[in-house]
C-alpha positions, 0 to 999 in steps of 0.5 A: 427609723427605729421606734420603741414602744414600752409597756409600763404597765405591771400586769398582761394583758393591759388596756395601757398595752392595747393602747400601745397596740394600737399606735404600733398598727397605726405605724405600720399603716404609716409604712413604719415599723417597730421593734418589738415590745419592750414588756417592763413586767418581764424584768428583774424586779431586782433589777430594777429596784436595786438599780442594778445598772450593771446588770445585763438586761438592764444595760441590754434595753438601756441599749434599746432605748440609746438606739431608737430614735423615736420611743412610745411609752404606755402606761397604767395611772395609779394614783394620780401617776404613772405606774411604779414599774415604769418609774423604777426603769426609767429610774435606771436610764441615763440622764440623757437616755431621751435626748434627741429623741420624739416621745409618744406619752400613752396612758390608761385609768379608770376615770378622766381625773387622772388625764392630768397624769400625763402631763402632770406626773410623767411629762416632766420625766420624760423631759429630764431625761432629753427629749427632743420632742414629747408629743401630745400624749393620749390618755383613755379611760376603761370605757375608751379601751373596753374589756372584750367578750372574747377576751383582751381588749378594744380602742372605742372609735374616739381613742381610735382617732385620737391614735391615727393622728397620734401615729400620723404626727409621730410618722411626719415629725421622724421624716421631717427629722431624717429625710430621705434619700434625694431630699434635702435638709432644712438650714437655717437662714444664718447657716447659709453661705455663697461663693462666688 
């Protein structure tokens, strides 16, 4: 199973990337491996801003999205919306880039007042790109992803619990969507045919 992690923060390290790393660790504990993180701040800003669809790097990252079965996208919230970097990236994706995919949105912000940015700003865009199912997102404030004395960011216990639940839900949904060898796929009753 291919899980693509997308870091939408313009800075590194960042709280949203720390949240993304926590999800990756929990997915690994569930027996799922994710691909290397797609760090949007490493892409050519001119190619993104000018929507150079034929740029080799843009084509390569678009292909990574196409190959993924699930996408976990993390962003800081600025001015009650997801990052501009994530916005220009989503703008260069094909209209059906997330078709058939599970998506887990993650966001961090300085205040609980921006929590609804996940539902009112990011979710509609992910839906418009054809996501099969958008899982309940995780929003964390600065207190939920605190700066550690030794540098970098940690994840508070309350957020870690929500990360655990989200990783479990993502793993369950992925396994349900792709039956293991020897398991049977669910079939709608109307599709059942019998012969005598």
